[in-house]
C-alpha positions in Angstrom: 16.5 35.3 14.5 17.8 32.5 16.7 16.9 29.9 14.1 18.4 31.9 11.3 21.7 32.5 13.1 21.9 29.0 14.5 22.3 27.2 11.2 24.2 27.2 7.9 23.1 25.9 4.5 22.8 22.4 5.9 19.4 21.4 7.1 20.0 18.2 9.0 20.0 19.6 12.5 17.5 21.9 14.3 19.1 25.2 15.4 18.8 25.9 19.1 21.2 28.6 20.2 20.7 30.3 23.6 21.6 33.8 22.4 23.3 35.7 19.6 25.9 38.4 20.3 27.2 41.0 17.8 30.7 42.2 18.8 32.3 45.1 17.0 35.9 44.7 18.0 38.5 42.1 18.9 38.5 43.3 22.5 34.8 42.7 22.7 35.3 39.1 21.3 38.1 38.6 23.9 35.7 39.6 26.7 33.1 37.2 25.3 35.6 34.4 25.3 36.7 35.1 28.9 33.0 35.2 30.0 32.4 31.9 28.3 35.4 30.3 30.0 34.3 31.5 33.4 30.7 30.4 32.9 31.4 27.2 30.9 29.5 28.5 27.8 30.0 27.1 24.3 30.5 29.6 21.5 29.8 29.1 17.8 31.4 31.6 15.3 29.0 32.8 12.7 29.8 34.4 9.4 27.6 34.4 6.3 26.4 30.9 7.2 26.8 29.6 3.7 28.7 26.5 4.8 27.7 23.0 3.7 29.1 20.8 6.5 27.3 22.1 9.6 30.3 24.0 10.8 28.2 27.0 11.9 25.3 25.1 13.4 24.3 25.8 17.0 22.0 23.0 18.0 22.8 22.5 21.7 22.2 25.8 23.4 25.4 27.5 22.3 25.9 31.2 22.1 26.3 32.3 18.5 29.0 35.0 18.0 28.1 36.8 14.8 30.8 38.7 12.9 28.3 40.8 10.9 29.3 44.1 12.6 33.0 43.6 11.9 32.7 44.3 8.2 35.2 47.0 7.6 37.0 47.1 4.2 40.1 49.3 4.0 41.5 51.2 1.0 43.6 49.0 -1.2 47.4 49.4 -0.5 48.6 49.8 -4.1 52.3 49.4 -3.2 51.9 46.2 -1.2 48.9 45.0 -3.3 46.9 44.2 -0.2 43.6 45.0 1.4 42.8 44.7 5.1 39.2 43.7 6.0 37.1 42.7 9.0 36.0 39.1 9.3 32.4 40.1 8.5 33.2 41.7 5.1 31.3 40.1 2.3 33.5 38.4 -0.3 31.9 40.3 -3.2 32.6 43.6 -1.5 36.3 42.7 -1.3 36.3 41.7 -5.0 34.6 45.0 -5.9 37.1 47.1 -3.8 40.0 45.4 -5.5 38.5 45.9 -8.9 37.9 49.6 -8.3 41.7 49.9 -7.6 42.5 48.0 -10.8 43.4 44.8 -9.0 41.9 41.4 -8.4 40.9 39.1 -5.5 40.7 35.8 -7.2 39.0 33.5 -4.7 35.4 33.2 -6.1 32.4 31.0 -5.8 28.6 31.0 -6.1 28.1 32.3 -2.6 30.5 35.3 -2.9 27.5 37.7 -2.6 26.7 36.5 0.9 29.7 34.6 2.3 32.0 36.5 4.7 35.8 36.5 4.5 36.2 35.1 8.0 34.3 32.0 7.1 36.2 31.7 3.8 39.4 31.7 5.7 38.2 29.4 8.5 37.3 26.8 5.8 40.2 27.6 3.4 37.6 28.2 0.7 38.4 27.2 -2.9 35.9 27.9 -5.6 36.1 28.2 -9.4 39.6 29.7 -9.8 41.7 27.2 -7.9 43.3 25.7 -11.0 45.0 29.1 -11.6 45.1 30.9 -8.3 44.9 28.2 -5.6 42.9 28.2 -2.3 42.2 31.0 0.1 45.4 30.1 2.0 47.5 31.5 -0.9 46.0 34.9 -0.5 46.2 35.5 3.3 49.1 37.8 4.1 48.2 38.4 7.8 45.5 37.6 10.4 44.3 39.0 13.7 42.7 36.3 15.8 41.2 35.9 19.3 42.0 32.5 20.6 39.9 30.2 22.8 42.0 31.4 25.7 40.9 35.0 25.0 44.3 36.2 23.7 44.4 38.7 20.8 47.3 37.7 18.4 48.5 39.3 15.2 49.8 36.7 12.8 52.5 37.6 10.1 51.3 41.2 9.9 51.1 41.2 6.1 54.8 40.5 5.7 56.1 38.9 2.5 59.2 37.5 4.2 59.0 36.4 7.9 61.1 33.4 8.8 60.7 33.6 12.6 59.6 30.1 13.4 56.2 28.6 13.3 53.6 30.5 11.2 50.4 30.1 13.2 48.5 31.9 10.5 48.3 28.6 8.6 46.9 26.8 11.6 43.9 29.2 11.7 43.3 29.0 8.0 41.0 26.0 7.6 40.5 25.6 11.4 36.7 26.0 11.2 36.6 28.1 14.4 37.9 25.4 16.8 41.0 27.4 17.7 39.8 30.9 17.8 37.9 33.8 16.0 39.4 35.3 12.9 38.6 39.0 13.3 40.7 40.7 10.7 42.7 39.7 7.6 45.2 41.3 5.3 44.6 39.8 1.8 46.9 39.7 -1.2 45.7 41.0 -4.5 47.0 40.6 -8.1 46.4 41.8 -11.6 43.0 40.9 -13.1 42.8 38.3 -15.9 43.0 39.8 -19.4 39.8 39.5 -21.5 38.5 36.1 -20.1 36.7 33.8 -22.6 34.2 31.1 -21.6 33.5 27.9 -23.4 31.1 25.1 -22.6 31.9 21.7 -24.1 29.5 18.7 -24.3 31.5 15.6 -23.3 30.9 12.1 -24.7 31.5 10.2 -21.5 33.2 10.2 -18.1 36.6 9.1 -19.6 36.7 12.2 -21.8 36.9 14.6 -18.9 40.6 14.4 -18.2 41.6 13.8 -21.8 40.0 17.1 -22.7 41.6 18.9 -19.8 45.0 17.7 -20.8 44.5 18.7 -24.5 43.1 22.2 -23.6 45.8 22.9 -21.1 48.4 22.1 -23.7 47.0 25.0 -25.8 46.7 27.7 -23.1 46.8 28.1 -19.2 43.2 27.9 -17.8 41.5 30.1 -15.4 38.8 27.5 -14.7 37.9 24.0 -15.7 34.4 23.1 -14.2 32.3 20.1 -14.7 28.6 19.2 -14.4 26.3 16.4 -15.4 23.3 16.5 -17.8 21.0 16.1 -14.8 22.5 19.3 -13.3 21.8 21.1 -16.6 18.3 19.8 -16.7 17.6 21.1 -13.1 19.1 24.5 -13.7 17.3 25.0 -17.1 13.9 23.9 -15.6 14.1 25.7 -12.3 16.5 28.7 -12.7 15.4 29.8 -16.2 18.9 29.3 -17.6 19.2 28.5 -21.4 20.8 25.3 -22.5 24.3 25.9 -24.0 23.4 24.1 -27.2 20.8 21.6 -28.6 23.0 18.6 -28.3 22.5 16.6 -25.1 25.6 14.9 -23.6 26.1 13.0 -20.3 28.7 15.5 -19.0 29.8 19.1 -19.7 33.0 21.0 -19.1 33.1 24.8 -18.7 36.5 26.3 -19.4 37.7 29.9 -19.0 40.9 31.3 -20.3 42.6 34.6 -21.0 42.6 36.0 -24.6 46.1 37.2 -24.6 46.0 37.7 -28.4 44.3 36.3 -31.5 46.7 33.3 -31.5 45.2 32.2 -28.1 41.8 31.7 -29.7 43.3 29.9 -32.7 45.2 27.5 -30.3 42.1 26.8 -28.3 39.9 26.2 -31.4 42.5 23.7 -32.7 42.5 21.9 -29.4 38.7 21.7 -29.3 38.6 20.5 -32.9 41.1 17.8 -32.0 38.9 16.7 -29.1 35.9 16.5 -31.4 37.9 14.4 -34.0 38.8 12.0 -31.2 35.1 11.8 -30.1 35.7 13.3 -26.7 33.6 16.5 -27.4 30.2 16.4 -29.1 29.4 20.1 -29.2 30.8 23.4 -28.0 29.9 27.1 -27.6 32.2 30.1 -26.9 31.2 33.4 -25.3 31.1 36.4 -27.7 30.4 39.0 -25.0 30.6 39.6 -21.3 26.9 38.9 -21.0 27.1 35.6 -22.8 30.0 34.6 -20.6 27.9 35.3 -17.5 25.1 33.3 -19.0 27.3 30.3 -19.6 28.7 30.6 -16.0 25.1 30.4 -14.7 24.9 26.8 -15.9 27.6 26.0 -13.3 27.1 28.6 -10.6 23.3 28.2 -10.3 23.4 24.5 -9.6 23.9 24.6 -5.8 21.1 27.1 -5.2 18.8 25.3 -7.6 19.2 22.0 -5.7 18.4 23.3 -2.3 14.7 22.6 -2.8 15.5 18.9 -2.7 17.5 19.1 0.6 20.4 17.4 -1.1 22.9 15.2 0.8 26.2 16.7 -0.3 29.6 15.1 -0.5 32.5 17.4 -1.3 35.3 15.0 -2.2 38.6 15.1 -4.0 41.5 13.1 -5.3 44.6 14.0 -7.3 43.5 15.4 -10.7 44.6 12.3 -12.6 42.5 10.0 -10.5 39.2 12.0 -10.8 37.6 9.7 -13.5 38.3 6.6 -11.3 36.9 8.4 -8.2 33.8 9.5 -10.1 33.1 6.1 -11.6 33.7 4.3 -8.2 31.4 6.6 -6.2 28.7 6.8 -8.9 28.6 3.0 -9.0 28.2 2.8 -5.2 25.4 5.2 -5.1 23.4 3.8 -8.0 23.9 0.3 -6.8 22.5 1.1 -3.3 19.7 3.5 -4.4 19.1 3.1 -8.2 15.9 5.2 -8.1 17.4 8.3 -6.4 18.6 11.3 -8.4 22.3 11.9 -8.2 23.7 15.3 -9.5 27.4 15.6 -10.2 29.3 18.9 -10.6 32.6 20.3 -9.4 35.9 22.0 -9.8 37.3 19.0 -11.7 40.4 20.9 -12.9 41.7 20.7 -9.3 40.4 17.3 -8.4 37.3 18.4 -6.6 33.9 16.7 -7.1 30.5 17.6 -5.6 28.1 14.7 -5.2 24.5 15.6 -4.5 22.0 13.0 -3.7 18.5 14.5 -3.9 15.9 13.7 -1.3 12.8 12.0 -2.7 9.7 14.0 -1.9 8.0 11.2 0.0 11.0 10.4 2.3 11.4 11.8 5.8 14.5 13.9 6.1 15.8 12.0 9.1 15.4 8.7 7.3 17.0 10.2 4.2 20.0 11.3 6.2 20.4 8.0 7.9 20.3 6.1 4.6 22.8 8.5 3.1 25.1 8.1 6.0 25.1 4.4 5.4 26.1 4.7 1.7 28.8 7.4 2.7 30.9 4.6 4.3 31.3 2.9 1.0 32.0 6.3 -0.7 34.7 7.2 1.8 36.3 3.8 1.6 36.6 4.3 -2.2 38.1 7.8 -1.5 40.5 6.3 1.1 41.7 3.7 -1.4 42.6 6.5 -3.8 44.3 8.6 -1.2 41.7 11.3 -1.5 39.8 13.6 0.9 36.4 13.4 2.4 36.2 17.2 2.3 37.9 19.1 -0.5 36.8 22.6 0.3 33.6 22.7 2.5 35.3 21.8 5.7 34.5 19.0 8.2 31.9 20.6 10.5 29.5 18.1 12.0 28.6 16.2 8.9 32.1 15.0 8.1 33.4 14.7 11.7 32.6 10.9 12.0 34.5 10.2 8.8 37.7 12.3 9.4 39.7 9.1 9.8 39.2 8.2 6.2 41.6 11.1 5.3 43.6 11.7 8.5 45.6 9.1 10.4 45.1 8.5 14.1 48.4 10.3 14.9 47.3 13.3 12.8 43.9 13.5 14.6 45.6 13.2 18.0 48.0 16.1 17.0 45.0 18.2 15.9 43.3 17.6 19.2 46.5 18.6 21.1 46.7 21.8 19.1 43.1 22.7 19.9 43.8 22.1 23.6 46.6 24.7 23.4 44.6 27.4 21.8 41.2 26.5 23.4 42.1 25.0 26.8 38.5 24.9 28.1 36.9 23.6 24.9 34.5 26.6 24.5 34.9 27.1 20.8 32.7 25.3 18.3 32.3 22.1 20.2 31.3 19.0 18.2 32.9 20.4 15.0 35.7 18.6 13.1 36.2 15.9 15.8 33.7 13.2 16.4 32.6 12.9 20.0 34.9 10.3 21.7 
């Protein structure tokens, strides 16, 4: 149990927590924080532990504070279109509760069946619907938190309008547990999308990615625009039992999802795809004819991360502005293949919002410590390319421990100093998630 609760989906550090505690209320968490301050203990918040940056790793004798028991899900407030949930509530449970009330919680990703909302908020999780609905931040109407000083604070209280100075709610969203524990959240809900249709397009090359996005978006607003490479498809087909979308093999693929508002919507999208084919950007395409087929096509994208875990991949979750994505992809791909031409590199991501996932697969005969060290070396070149384009070293997975040494490639010295100062206010004794976000001075 100690090992299980002492790590997330990263596997580059050995878990070594001293203990795990399972509080059931904010007052119990406040008591834990006060005890930690008095006895100089380090605390690591733990949710579903689906993170990919080492943000929930306890490798140095910390006490893990699991939010598993704080998993309440209230009835949907149909007037306010909100739902209030404990930090330990599973994302999928929240989605199902909203759906049962005829509403929609739009933040979604492959780990929704095991991730917890507290962790989603702490990392400002994104996922597959960002192009339409935005990040988690857009859907948090209120928070209850326990700070590193042991104070229990209610932030915004679900209000739509509240212009009373600084909104600390937004400090805690994306804070990765370094300011306090998120213990309860009031989430906004919306109407569900109408009759979503899924298409997978086989793309001719890297340069076609943005051209196709621009053309399809001119036909209809998109719910999703996802991207993955042929190697990603090969791995998912071979190891997850997913069928190929069509016989044609192309270097890259785009998965699009849109609402079928009426028959004209399909006509407009068909015309757009045909135009893309005429221009040579799209080589083949398939469109879902049923809910089951739509789910099958989504598996091509959503099963990638789980499929790749067997190779202990070194992941880079990077981003740029949407228009610069092809330049970013080409620059980073060139760096990796120049340094390690024999290594397998799998690309996929939420390309419609500028987010790419780079996965370097560990060769079977290479020791994991050596593999990580060599990847860290090439990461410098990758992050320099990102910095040149004004991008981010972490688009949606957070900084954690893996990205902490590279924070300066996205944040300026003055920004990092201000972030440290904010942490000192909310966590004066530094008991919360030490070693995360900031590299050790």
